[in-house]
Each structure stands twice: as C-alpha cells, then as structure tokens.
N, CA, C and O atoms as a printed pandas DataFrame, in Angstrom:
     atom_number atom_name residue_name chain_id  residue_number  x_coord  y_coord  z_coord
0              1         N          ARG        A               1   74.745   55.836  112.371
1              2        CA          ARG        A               1   74.247   57.256  112.315
2              3         C          ARG        A               1   74.649   57.903  113.676
3              4         O          ARG        A               1   74.497   57.265  114.718
4              5         N          LEU        A               2   75.150   59.137  113.674
5              6        CA          LEU        A               2   75.585   59.831  114.798
6              7         C          LEU        A               2   74.346   60.555  115.504
7              8         O          LEU        A               2   73.392   61.045  114.900
8              9         N          PRO        A               3   74.527   60.534  116.875
9             10        CA          PRO        A               3   73.504   61.309  117.608
10            11         C          PRO        A               3   73.493   62.770  117.167
11            12         O          PRO        A               3   74.477   63.255  116.609
12            13         N          LYS        A               4   72.340   63.505  117.424
13            14        CA          LYS        A               4   72.276   64.790  116.934
14            15         C          LYS        A               4   73.421   65.758  117.422
15            16         O          LYS        A               4   73.967   66.576  116.682
16            17         N          ALA        A               5   73.719   65.573  118.744
17            18        CA          ALA        A               5   74.738   66.401  119.360
18            19         C          ALA        A               5   76.194   66.183  118.683
19            20         O          ALA        A               5   76.946   67.133  118.463
20            21         N          ALA        A               6   76.501   64.907  118.389
21            22        CA          ALA        A               6   77.764   64.596  117.735
22            23         C          ALA        A               6   77.726   64.990  116.323
23            24         O          ALA        A               6   78.812   65.231  115.795
24            25         N          ALA        A               7   76.614   65.099  115.596
25            26        CA          ALA        A               7   76.617   65.477  114.230
26            27         C          ALA        A               7   76.765   67.050  114.219
27            28         O          ALA        A               7   77.455   67.556  113.335
28            29         N          ALA        A               8   76.199   67.777  115.085
29            30        CA          ALA        A               8   76.314   69.204  115.145
30            31         C          ALA        A               8   77.817   69.555  115.439
31            32         O          ALA        A               8   78.367   70.503  114.878
32            33         N          ALA        A               9   78.432   68.775  116.313
33            34        CA          ALA        A               9   79.866   69.039  116.722
34            35         C          ALA        A               9   80.757   68.849  115.513
35            36         O          ALA        A               9   81.770   69.534  115.372
36            37         N          ALA        A              10   80.406   67.964  114.676
37            38        CA          ALA        A              10   81.306   67.703  113.539
38            39         C          ALA        A              10   81.223   68.717  112.456
39            40         O          ALA        A              10   82.109   68.775  111.604
40            41         N          ASP        A              11   80.119   69.584  112.447
41            42        CA          ASP        A              11   80.099   70.583  111.489
42            43         C          ASP        A              11   81.117   71.614  111.673
43            44         O          ASP        A              11   81.421   71.966  112.813
44            45         N          PRO        A              12   81.741   72.193  110.505
45            46        CA          PRO        A              12   82.773   73.215  110.729
46            47         C          PRO        A              12   82.131   74.535  111.175
47            48         O          PRO        A              12   80.953   74.792  110.925
48            49         N          PRO        A              13   82.946   75.362  111.843
49            50        CA          PRO        A              13   82.392   76.587  112.357
50            51         C          PRO        A              13   82.022   77.518  111.163
51            52         O          PRO        A              13   82.662   77.482  110.112
52            53         N          VAL        A              14   81.010   78.317  111.355
53            54        CA          VAL        A              14   80.643   79.295  110.245
54            55         C          VAL        A              14   81.614   80.521  110.414
55            56         O          VAL        A              14   81.710   81.145  111.471
56            57         N          PRO        A              15   82.319   80.804  109.284
57            58        CA          PRO        A              15   83.281   81.978  109.323
58            59         C          PRO        A              15   82.469   83.223  109.649
59            60         O          PRO        A              15   81.268   83.284  109.388
60            61         N          PRO        A              16   83.184   84.274  110.258
61            62        CA          PRO        A              16   82.530   85.514  110.523
62            63         C          PRO        A              16   82.264   86.329  109.228
63            64         O          PRO        A              16   82.977   86.113  108.248
64            65         N          LYS        A              17   81.293   87.237  109.177
65            66        CA          LYS        A              17   80.999   88.019  108.062
66            67         C          LYS        A              17   82.208   89.046  107.942
67            68         O          LYS        A              17   82.710   89.581  108.930
68            69         N          PRO        A              18   82.604   89.258  106.704
69            70        CA          PRO        A              18   83.684   90.267  106.472
70            71         C          PRO        A              18   83.295   91.632  107.034
71            72         O          PRO        A              18   82.152   92.075  106.923
72            73         N          VAL        A              19   84.375   92.338  107.696
73            74        CA          VAL        A              19   84.079   93.636  108.225
74            75         C          VAL        A              19   84.213   94.661  107.077
75            76         O          VAL        A              19   85.159   94.612  106.290
76            77         N          LYS        A              20   83.239   95.590  107.008
77            78        CA          LYS        A              20   83.249   96.565  105.899
78            79         C          LYS        A              20   83.045   97.863  106.580
79            80         O          LYS        A              20   82.287   97.938  107.547
80            81         N          PRO        A              21   83.743   98.979  106.082
81            82        CA          PRO        A              21   83.462  100.219  106.554
82            83         C          PRO        A              21   82.041  100.710  106.324
83            84         O          PRO        A              21   81.422  100.209  105.385
84            85         N          THR        A              22   81.466  101.620  107.065
85            86        CA          THR        A              22   80.145  102.079  106.769
86            87         C          THR        A              22   80.242  103.382  106.007
87            88         O          THR        A              22   80.669  104.386  106.577
88            89         N          CYS        A              23   79.874  103.405  104.781
89            90        CA          CYS        A              23   79.980  104.486  103.915
90            91         C          CYS        A              23   78.586  104.868  103.410
91            92         O          CYS        A              23   78.224  104.650  102.254
92            93         N          ASN        A              24   77.790  105.480  104.388
93            94        CA          ASN        A              24   76.308  105.765  103.990
94            95         C          ASN        A              24   76.172  107.338  103.960
95            96         O          ASN        A              24   75.057  107.849  104.058
96            97         N          MET        A              25   77.234  108.050  103.832
97            98        CA          MET        A              25   77.035  109.553  103.816
98            99         C          MET        A              25   76.258  109.885  102.489
99           100         O          MET        A              25   76.347  109.216  101.460
100          101         N          THR        A              26   75.500  110.986  102.648
101          102        CA          THR        A              26   74.761  111.492  101.436
102          103         C          THR        A              26   75.280  112.741  100.839
103          104         O          THR        A              26   74.701  113.328   99.925
104          105         N          ILE        A              27   76.382  113.129  101.377
105          106        CA          ILE        A              27   77.077  114.476  100.950
106          107         C          ILE        A              27   78.471  114.124  100.560
107          108         O          ILE        A              27   79.189  113.568  101.391
108          109         N          GLN        A              28   78.895  114.384   99.425
109          110        CA          GLN        A              28   80.230  114.131   98.945
110          111         C          GLN        A              28   81.335  114.529   99.855
111          112         O          GLN        A              28   82.227  113.723  100.119
112          113         N          ALA        A              29   81.321  115.769  100.366
113          114        CA          ALA        A              29   82.381  116.208  101.197
114          115         C          ALA        A              29   82.558  115.288  102.498
115          116         O          ALA        A              29   83.661  114.987  102.954
116          117         N          ALA        A              30   81.389  114.898  103.012
117          118        CA          ALA        A              30   81.468  114.044  104.197
118          119         C          ALA        A              30   81.917  112.706  103.863
119          120         O          ALA        A              30   82.625  112.117  104.680
120          121         N          CYS        A              31   81.578  112.115  102.703
121          122        CA          CYS        A              31   82.037  110.829  102.262
122          123         C          CYS        A              31   83.583  110.870  102.079
123          124         O          CYS        A              31   84.318  110.006  102.558
124          125         N          ASP        A              32   84.009  111.895  101.381
125          126        CA          ASP        A              32   85.501  111.926  101.005
126          127         C          ASP        A              32   86.364  112.239  102.343
127          128         O          ASP        A              32   87.571  112.005  102.412
128          129         N          ALA        A              33   85.700  112.722  103.257
129          130        CA          ALA        A              33   86.381  113.051  104.524
130          131         C          ALA        A              33   86.816  111.801  105.246
131          132         O          ALA        A              33   87.765  111.851  106.029
132          133         N          SER        A              34   86.143  110.655  105.009
133          134        CA          SER        A              34   86.515  109.412  105.559
134          135         C          SER        A              34   87.592  108.759  104.761
135          136         O          SER        A              34   87.457  108.618  103.545
136          137         N          ALA        A              35   88.728  108.327  105.438
137          138        CA          ALA        A              35   89.794  107.614  104.663
138          139         C          ALA        A              35   89.378  106.370  103.966
139          140         O          ALA        A              35   90.092  105.882  103.089
140          141         N          CYS        A              36   88.234  105.833  104.329
141          142        CA          CYS        A              36   87.878  104.514  103.859
142          143         C          CYS        A              36   86.647  104.567  102.891
143          144         O          CYS        A              36   86.160  103.527  102.447
144          145         N          CYS        A              37   86.168  105.781  102.584
145          146        CA          CYS        A              37   85.057  105.984  101.739
146          147         C          CYS        A              37   85.381  106.921  100.566
147          148         O          CYS        A              37   86.247  107.794  100.628
148          149         N          GLN        A              38   84.669  106.686   99.566
149          150        CA          GLN        A              38   84.803  107.540   98.312
150          151         C          GLN        A              38   83.431  107.834   97.746
151          152         O          GLN        A              38   82.453  107.133   98.006
152          153         N          TRP        A              39   83.399  108.886   96.971
153          154        CA          TRP        A              39   82.140  109.345   96.248
154          155         C          TRP        A              39   82.300  108.831   94.893
155          156         O          TRP        A              39   83.307  109.150   94.262
156          157         N          CYS        A              40   81.384  108.042   94.357
157          158        CA          CYS        A              40   81.309  107.596   92.931
158          159         C          CYS        A              40   80.082  108.001   92.287
159          160         O          CYS        A              40   79.039  108.234   92.898
160          161         N          GLY        A              41   80.247  108.085   90.928
161          162        CA          GLY        A              41   79.167  108.356   90.144
162          163         C          GLY        A              41   79.380  107.716   88.732
163          164         O          GLY        A              41   80.500  107.327   88.404
164          165         N          SER        A              42   78.460  107.625   88.018
165          166        CA          SER        A              42   78.460  106.969   86.690
166          167         C          SER        A              42   79.209  107.901   85.742
167          168         O          SER        A              42   79.089  109.126   85.751
168          169         N          VAL        A              43   79.992  107.202   84.926
169          170        CA          VAL        A              43   80.827  107.875   83.936
170          171         C          VAL        A              43   79.987  108.542   82.873
171          172         O          VAL        A              43   80.470  109.370   82.101
172          173         N          PHE        A              44   78.714  108.166   82.846
173          174        CA          PHE        A              44   77.814  108.743   81.871
174          175         C          PHE        A              44   76.963  109.898   82.471
175          176         O          PHE        A              44   76.340  110.650   81.721
176          177         N          ASN        A              45   76.938  110.035   83.768
177          178        CA          ASN        A              45   76.110  111.020   84.423
178          179         C          ASN        A              45   76.829  111.438   85.638
179          180         O          ASN        A              45   76.671  110.756   86.651
180          181         N          ALA        A              46   77.623  112.505   85.671
181          182        CA          ALA        A              46   78.449  112.940   86.755
182          183         C          ALA        A              46   77.748  113.808   87.780
183          184         O          ALA        A              46   78.322  114.185   88.802
184          185         N          THR        A              47   76.506  114.115   87.491
185          186        CA          THR        A              47   75.703  114.875   88.468
186          187         C          THR        A              47   75.122  114.065   89.682
187          188         O          THR        A              47   74.808  114.619   90.736
188          189         N          ALA        A              48   75.016  112.882   89.488
189          190        CA          ALA        A              48   74.530  112.017   90.558
190          191         C          ALA        A              48   75.592  111.139   91.119
191          192         O          ALA        A              48   76.503  110.754   90.386
192          193         N          GLY        A              49   75.527  110.755   92.527
193          194        CA          GLY        A              49   76.610  109.955   93.019
194          195         C          GLY        A              49   76.179  109.334   94.330
195          196         O          GLY        A              49   75.071  109.559   94.817
196          197         N          PHE        A              50   77.117  108.519   94.909
197          198        CA          PHE        A              50   76.731  107.869   96.061
198          199         C          PHE        A              50   78.091  107.583   96.768
199          200         O          PHE        A              50   79.141  107.702   96.137
200          201         N          CYS        A              51   78.075  107.198   98.105
201          202        CA          CYS        A              51   79.209  106.973   98.842
202          203         C          CYS        A              51   79.379  105.379   99.029
203          204         O          CYS        A              51   78.467  104.636   99.390
204          205         N          VAL        A              52   80.689  104.978   98.727
205          206        CA          VAL        A              52   80.943  103.517   98.772
206          207         C          VAL        A              52   82.360  103.337   99.443
207          208         O          VAL        A              52   83.139  104.290   99.462
208          209         N          ALA        A              53   82.650  102.287   99.919
209          210        CA          ALA        A              53   83.967  101.876  100.495
210          211         C          ALA        A              53   85.029  101.897   99.352
211          212         O          ALA        A              53   84.770  101.477   98.224
212          213         N          VAL        A              54   86.236  102.410   99.710
213          214        CA          VAL        A              54   87.334  102.281   98.793
214          215         C          VAL        A              54   87.643  100.777   98.580
215          216         O          VAL        A              54   87.747   99.968   99.503
216          217         N          THR        A              55   87.778  100.493   97.267
217          218        CA          THR        A              55   87.980   99.055   96.935
218          219         C          THR        A              55   89.324   98.615   96.646
219          220         O          THR        A              55   89.639   97.437   96.820
220          221         N          GLY        A              56   90.112   99.447   96.230
221          222        CA          GLY        A              56   91.589   99.079   95.751
222          223         C          GLY        A              56   91.647   98.504   94.321
223          224         O          GLY        A              56   92.695   98.091   93.826
224          225         N          PHE        A              57   90.399   98.502   93.659
225          226        CA          PHE        A              57   90.400   98.040   92.260
226          227         C          PHE        A              57   89.350   98.854   91.592
227          228         O          PHE        A              57   88.442   99.355   92.255
228          229         N          PRO        A              58   89.446   99.013   90.233
229          230        CA          PRO        A              58   88.476   99.939   89.601
230          231         C          PRO        A              58   87.128   99.249   89.611
231          232         O          PRO        A              58   86.996   98.026   89.564
232          233         N          ILE        A              59   86.095  100.162   89.677
233          234        CA          ILE        A              59   84.667   99.734   89.558
234          235         C          ILE        A              59   84.251  100.066   88.181
235          236         O          ILE        A              59   84.292  101.231   87.784
236          237         N          PRO        A              60   83.833   99.042   87.400
237          238        CA          PRO        A              60   83.375   99.339   86.023
238          239         C          PRO        A              60   82.254  100.345   85.896
239          240         O          PRO        A              60   81.265  100.275   86.625
240          241         N          SER        A              61   82.393  101.209   85.043
241          242        CA          SER        A              61   81.351  102.214   84.697
242          243         C          SER        A              61   81.237  103.400   85.766
243          244         O          SER        A              61   80.408  104.292   85.586
244          245         N          LEU        A              62   82.034  103.397   86.817
245          246        CA          LEU        A              62   82.033  104.324   87.765
246          247         C          LEU        A              62   83.206  105.230   87.772
247          248         O          LEU        A              62   84.295  104.768   87.432
248          249         N          GLN        A              63   83.098  106.471   88.125
249          250        CA          GLN        A              63   84.239  107.299   88.247
250          251         C          GLN        A              63   84.150  107.675   89.752
251          252         O          GLN        A              63   83.128  108.165   90.233
252          253         N          CYS        A              64   85.292  107.414   90.480
253          254        CA          CYS        A              64   85.289  107.559   91.910
254          255         C          CYS        A              64   86.404  108.581   92.279
255          256         O          CYS        A              64   87.470  108.659   91.667
256          257         N          SER        A              65   86.043  109.383   93.376
257          258        CA          SER        A              65   86.879  110.423   93.852
258          259         C          SER        A              65   88.285  110.058   94.359
259          260         O          SER        A              65   89.186  110.896   94.317
260          261         N          LYS        A              66   88.472  108.886   94.811
261          262        CA          LYS        A              66   89.773  108.445   95.328
262          263         C          LYS        A              66   90.399  107.340   94.450
263          264         O          LYS        A              66   91.409  106.753   94.839
264          265         N          GLY        A              67   89.833  107.058   93.309
265          266        CA          GLY        A              67   90.494  106.075   92.465
266          267         C          GLY        A              67   90.551  104.769   93.074
267          268         O          GLY        A              67   89.556  104.154   93.459
268          269         N          LEU        A              68   91.872  104.317   93.158
269          270        CA          LEU        A              68   92.118  103.030   93.787
270          271         C          LEU        A              68   92.397  103.083   95.263
271          272         O          LEU        A              68   92.550  102.041   95.901
272          273         N          GLY        A              69   92.470  104.318   95.844
273          274        CA          GLY        A              69   92.499  104.424   97.206
274          275         C          GLY        A              69   93.973  104.690   97.806
275          276         O          GLY        A              69   94.935  104.690   97.039
276          277         N          PRO        A              70   94.118  104.891   99.035
277          278        CA          PRO        A              70   95.414  105.216   99.703
278          279         C          PRO        A              70   96.516  104.105   99.651
279          280         O          PRO        A              70   97.703  104.372   99.834
280          281         N          CYS        A              71   96.055  102.848   99.391
281          282        CA          CYS        A              71   96.999  101.735   99.553
282          283         C          CYS        A              71   97.532  101.331   98.276
283          284         O          CYS        A              71   98.520  100.602   98.198
284          285         N          ALA        A              72   96.821  101.844   97.122
285          286        CA          ALA        A              72   97.398  101.451   95.625
286          287         C          ALA        A              72   98.789  102.021   95.423
287          288         O          ALA        A              72   99.127  103.151   95.778
288          289         N          GLY        A              73   99.531  101.168   94.843
289          290        CA          GLY        A              73  100.813  101.629   94.417
290          291         C          GLY        A              73  101.909  101.797   95.523
291          292         O          GLY        A              73  103.018  102.240   95.224
292          293         N          VAL        A              74  101.598  101.452   96.758
293          294        CA          VAL        A              74  102.446  101.479   97.913
294          295         C          VAL        A              74  103.423  100.365   97.769
295          296         O          VAL        A              74  102.976   99.232   97.595
296          297         N          ALA        A              75  104.800  100.576   97.826
297          298        CA          ALA        A              75  105.743   99.482   97.541
298          299         C          ALA        A              75  106.501   98.984   98.712
299          300         O          ALA        A              75  107.325   98.076   98.598
300          301         N          SER        A              76  106.232   99.567   99.836
301          302        CA          SER        A              76  107.049   98.943  101.042
302          303         C          SER        A              76  106.097   98.860  102.295
303          304         O          SER        A              76  105.093   99.568  102.380
304          305         N          ALA        A              77  106.454   97.996  103.218
305          306        CA          ALA        A              77  105.684   97.832  104.474
306          307         C          ALA        A              77  105.612   99.104  105.205
307          308         O          ALA        A              77  104.555   99.452  105.732
308          309         N          ALA        A              78  106.731   99.854  105.267
309          310        CA          ALA        A              78  106.839  101.133  106.052
310          311         C          ALA        A              78  105.813  102.206  105.417
311          312         O          ALA        A              78  105.010  102.854  106.088
312          313         N          ASP        A              79  105.954  102.283  104.136
313          314        CA          ASP        A              79  105.012  103.258  103.509
314          315         C          ASP        A              79  103.433  102.866  103.574
315          316         O          ASP        A              79  102.530  103.701  103.614
316          317         N          CYS        A              80  103.264  101.540  103.576
317          318        CA          CYS        A              80  101.908  101.000  103.844
318          319         C          CYS        A              80  101.403  101.376  105.161
319          320         O          CYS        A              80  100.270  101.835  105.310
320          321         N          ALA        A              81  102.274  101.178  106.178
321          322        CA          ALA        A              81  101.845  101.523  107.570
322          323         C          ALA        A              81  101.525  102.977  107.701
323          324         O          ALA        A              81  100.615  103.370  108.430
324          325         N          ALA        A              82  102.341  103.836  106.933
325          326        CA          ALA        A              82  102.259  105.332  107.068
326          327         C          ALA        A              82  100.911  105.741  106.369
327          328         O          ALA        A              82  100.427  106.850  106.593
328          329         N          ALA        A              83  100.367  104.934  105.609
329          330        CA          ALA        A              83   99.033  105.313  104.844
330          331         C          ALA        A              83   97.890  105.384  105.829
331          332         O          ALA        A              83   96.878  106.025  105.546
332          333         N          GLY        A              84   98.019  104.755  106.959
333          334        CA          GLY        A              84   97.056  104.842  108.094
334          335         C          GLY        A              84   95.923  103.780  108.109
335          336         O          GLY        A              84   95.570  103.250  109.162
336          337         N          VAL        A              85   95.378  103.493  106.931
337          338        CA          VAL        A              85   94.202  102.547  106.945
338          339         C          VAL        A              85   94.623  101.351  106.077
339          340         O          VAL        A              85   93.791  100.615  105.545
340          341         N          CYS        A              86   95.968  101.188  105.956
341          342        CA          CYS        A              86   96.384   99.994  105.096
342          343         C          CYS        A              86   97.129   98.954  105.913
343          344         O          CYS        A              86   97.622   99.277  106.994
344          345         N          VAL        A              87   97.230   97.733  105.446
345          346        CA          VAL        A              87   97.965   96.755  106.018
346          347         C          VAL        A              87   98.839   96.052  105.002
347          348         O          VAL        A              87   98.435   95.854  103.856
348          349         N          TRP        A              88  100.000   95.684  105.407
349          350        CA          TRP        A              88  100.977   94.960  104.409
350          351         C          TRP        A              88  100.714   93.478  104.444
351          352         O          TRP        A              88  100.693   92.835  105.493
352          353         N          LYS        A              89  100.520   92.977  103.274
353          354        CA          LYS        A              89  100.297   91.536  103.183
354          355         C          LYS        A              89  101.551   90.816  102.501
355          356         O          LYS        A              89  101.697   90.823  101.279
356          357         N          PRO        A              90  102.418   90.215  103.349
357          358        CA          PRO        A              90  103.636   89.645  102.888
358          359         C          PRO        A              90  103.500   88.560  101.805
359          360         O          PRO        A              90  102.535   87.796  101.849
360          361         N          LEU        A              91  104.394   88.464  100.869
361          362        CA          LEU        A              91  104.375   87.401   99.842
362          363         C          LEU        A              91  105.819   86.845   99.847
363          364         O          LEU        A              91  106.752   87.549  100.233
364          365         N          GLY        A              92  105.979   85.701   99.459
365          366        CA          GLY        A              92  107.245   85.101   99.306
366          367         C          GLY        A              92  107.793   84.627  100.702
367          368         O          GLY        A              92  107.097   84.528  101.712
368          369         N          PRO        A              93  109.134   84.349  100.620
369          370        CA          PRO        A              93  109.770   83.721  101.917
370          371         C          PRO        A              93  109.838   84.830  102.929
371          372         O          PRO        A              93  109.851   86.001  102.547
372          373         N          PRO        A              94  109.883   84.509  104.213
373          374        CA          PRO        A              94  109.880   85.423  105.315
374          375         C          PRO        A              94  111.184   86.271  105.211
375          376         O          PRO        A              94  112.243   85.752  104.859
376          377         N          GLY        A              95  111.085   87.475  105.500
377          378        CA          GLY        A              95  112.317   88.403  105.324
378          379         C          GLY        A              95  112.648   88.884  104.063
379          380         O          GLY        A              95  113.581   89.668  103.887
380          381         N          SER        A              96  111.831   88.396  103.047
381          382        CA          SER        A              96  112.100   88.923  101.569
382          383         C          SER        A              96  111.706   90.429  101.413
383          384         O          SER        A              96  112.262   91.163  100.595
384          385         N          GLY        A              97  110.703   90.839  102.257
385          386        CA          GLY        A              97  110.223   92.204  101.994
386          387         C          GLY        A              97  109.207   92.352  100.946
387          388         O          GLY        A              97  108.604   93.411  100.771
388          389         N          ALA        A              98  109.003   91.220  100.202
389          390        CA          ALA        A              98  107.954   91.309   99.058
390          391         C          ALA        A              98  106.582   91.253   99.680
391          392         O          ALA        A              98  106.382   90.610  100.711
392          393         N          GLY        A              99  105.613   91.942   99.041
393          394        CA          GLY        A              99  104.327   91.892   99.473
394          395         C          GLY        A              99  103.489   92.923   98.763
395          396         O          GLY        A              99  103.937   93.465   97.753
396          397         N          TRP        A             100  102.295   93.225   99.235
397          398        CA          TRP        A             100  101.397   94.219   98.693
398          399         C          TRP        A             100  100.666   94.918   99.792
399          400         O          TRP        A             100  100.503   94.378  100.886
400          401         N          CYS        A             101  100.224   96.120   99.509
401          402        CA          CYS        A             101   99.507   97.000  100.474
402          403         C          CYS        A             101   98.002   96.970  100.149
403          404         O          CYS        A             101   97.603   97.210   99.009
404          405         N          ALA        A             102   97.201   96.683  101.131
405          406        CA          ALA        A             102   95.772   96.542  100.950
406          407         C          ALA        A             102   94.993   97.311  102.031
407          408         O          ALA        A             102   95.483   97.461  103.150
408          409         N          LEU        A             103   93.849   97.774  101.724
409          410        CA          LEU        A             103   92.962   98.388  102.793
410          411         C          LEU        A             103   92.713   97.452  103.811
411          412         O          LEU        A             103   92.474   96.274  103.546
412          413         N          ASP        A             104   92.760   97.985  105.202
413          414        CA          ASP        A             104   92.456   97.084  106.211
414          415         C          ASP        A             104   91.157   97.549  106.727
415          416         O          ASP        A             104   91.113   98.622  107.330
416          417         N          PRO        A             105   89.977   96.765  106.528
417          418        CA          PRO        A             105   88.743   97.178  106.928
418          419         C          PRO        A             105   88.589   97.276  108.427
419          420         O          PRO        A             105   87.723   98.034  108.862
420          421         N          LEU        A             106   89.306   96.618  109.219
421          422        CA          LEU        A             106   89.381   96.760  110.675
422          423         C          LEU        A             106   89.757   98.116  111.131
423          424         O          LEU        A             106   89.309   98.588  112.175
424          425         N          LYS        A             107   90.615   98.773  110.320
425          426        CA          LYS        A             107   91.049  100.249  110.661
426          427         C          LYS        A             107   89.879  101.173  110.195
427          428         O          LYS        A             107   89.908  102.358  110.526
428          429         N          CYS        A             108   88.952  100.735  109.516
429          430        CA          CYS        A             108   87.917  101.648  108.983
430          431         C          CYS        A             108   86.624  101.584  109.719
431          432         O          CYS        A             108   85.680  102.322  109.437
432          433         N          VAL        A             109   86.592  100.631  110.729
433          434        CA          VAL        A             109   85.351  100.575  111.557
434          435         C          VAL        A             109   85.585  101.266  112.813
435          436         O          VAL        A             109   86.584  101.026  113.491
436          437         N          ALA        A             110   84.681  102.134  113.158
437          438        CA          ALA        A             110   84.837  102.919  114.413
438          439         C          ALA        A             110   84.345  102.070  115.586
439          440         O          ALA        A             110   84.381  102.520  116.731
C-alpha cells in the first residue's frame, strides 16, 4: 500500500473546465452584437427567446439567429482566420491543407 502522499501524486491531473463565452444578454440586439452569441427561440413559439453561445451545429427544436455561426462552411485556413473568432483544426498529413474551421472559445472570452 502506498503512503497517502505517493497515492495522491499518482492520480492524473484534473483537466480544466472548457472555456465558454458568456451569453447572458436579455435583449436580442445585444446578444446578436456578440460574434460568439446568438438569439434562439422555439420553432413552435417565435415570440420568446434567449441568448446562447454559437455552437457550430444545429440545436433541435430551436431557431437561432446565426444558424451554424461564422465558422460553418469555411473551407480554408486563411478564410477561417479572417472570420475573427474561429480557429483552423488541421486534419491529415502536415502541409496537406485539409482541416475544418471551428469556433474558438478562447477568442470569445473577454
């Protein structure tokens, strides 16, 4: 049996919590003014809504003001960088240019 200090040292480090943009605006115009936030409401009741982070994928039963966001459909690293809040995720062998563009939550946190 290991001493308490040795057992604690053997435990893997706890990963940090994911960084998320703060999208707590209560007015649609203020929410949509943020590059990382969007206003969403139910597809069944468009009069009520709330502010959430841009996800890059559809949210079932919600209709959102920015759809899939500024990174969706971007096909090159240069265009991804030009989007401002996106980051290029390379795929395949180095130098191939293959990859996908995703929202970078670190660029969304003030």
